N, C-alpha and C positions, 0 to 999 in steps of 0.2 A: 393566694392574693399578694403575699410578700414580692414574688417574682414581678407581678402586673404594677405593684406601686414602684419598686425599683427601676422597671422599665421607663415608665412614666417620668419618673427624674431623670434619668440618664437622657431619655429622649429632649425632656424639656431642657437640661442643661447645655445640651449640644445647641438647640435653636434658642435659646435667648440671648447668646452672644450677638444675634444678628439684628435684635431689637433695635440697639442705639443706630445701626446702619441703616434701617429701614426708616428710621424716625428722621435720620439727618437728609435722606433723599425724600421724605414725606414734605419737611420745612422747606428744603430747597425749591420743590415744585410751589409750596406755597409762596415763597418768596418771589418766583419768576412770575406769578400769576397777580402779584402786587397785594396780595392777601395778607403777607405778613412781612413787614419791615423790620420790626426788633421785638425780641423776646426776653421777658424777663427772666431771671434766675429760677424762680418758681417754675415757670413755663415749661423751661428746659428740664429741671429735675423730675416734675411731675410726667413729662411726655418720656423721658429716658426710662425712669421707674416703670410706668406703665406699660408701653411698648415692650421692654422686656420682659415682664409679667406676662402679656398677652403673647410674645413670641415662645415663652416657657409652656404655658398651658397648649398653644396650638402644636407645639413640637411634641409634647409630651402626650398628647390626646390620640395620637395615632396608635397608641399602644391597645386602644380598644379591638383593634383589628385582628391582634393576636391573641386574643380571648376566644377559643375555639368553642365552647360552651355558648356563647353569644351568636346569636343569628347575626346574618350581615345587615339586615333591616333596622335591627336594633341596635346595632354598632353604628349604622350611619346616622341615626336618628340622636343618639347618646353625643356622636361627634358634632353634628351640625347644631345640636342645641347648646351645648358648651361653647363651641365657638362662636356662635351666636351671641349670646349673652357677653361673652368675654369682648368680642369687637364691639357690641353696643356700649358695654362700659367704658372702654376705652376712649372711644369717640365723644362719650357724653363728659367723661372727668376731663378730657382735654380741650373741650368746647370746641369741638370739630363737628359737633352735630349740635343744633339748638335742642332744648326739651321743648317736647311739644308734641301732640298726635300726629300731624301731617309729617314732619320731619322722621319721625321713628317709622311710621308707615311705609315711608320711600324708602329710607335705610333697609327696612325689613324686606321691602320686595327686592331691592338690588341683591341683598345679601342670599334670598332665596334663590334667584336667577341664577347668580353666580356660581352657587353652590350645586345648584343641578346641573348646570353647564359644565363645571369641573367634573361631577360625577358622571355625565353622558360621554364625555372624552376619555375617561378612565375605563368606562364600560364597553367603548368600543374598541379600545386596545386591547384589553383583556379577552374579549369575544374574538378578536382577530387571532392573537396570539395562542388562545385554546383553541380555535378551528384548525390553526397551522400545525399545532402538535399533534392532535388527533388526526389529520391527514398524515402525517410523518407516522404515528403508530400504526394507522391502518395499512399503509403501503408497507412497514416493516411485518406486520402479521400476513399479509397477503404473502410476501415473499418467503416467509417462514412456512406458511401452509405449501407454498409450492415446492418447495425443496424436500 
């Protein structure tokens, strides 16, 4: 367990440095759309701290895939659940999402669709690589059997 916690911390610290950069891009996009003209010091501080914490959690949570005893589906559900709660909290704390049933349901739908789309891409890439490796192994086995 110590090893997994250390891996979470290492990955989280690596990722959290990108939080303020992501926040700057996000605020710039909002400014270009006319949604944000000026920010208070409190808004900037809350934004920096919350997005850094989000990046720490998002980066650190990838450790669940390193736990060999944990089934892949359980790891995906834990990872997705923690990311969902983290993103929702950051959006609500920063007032990027209104409190209410409809906005949270829309956010939830977009999150689930995005998460599934990312996993579909990852799955197809891994499946293709696995098929390619299996073909190489099969060819090597056939060559070895012929010799």
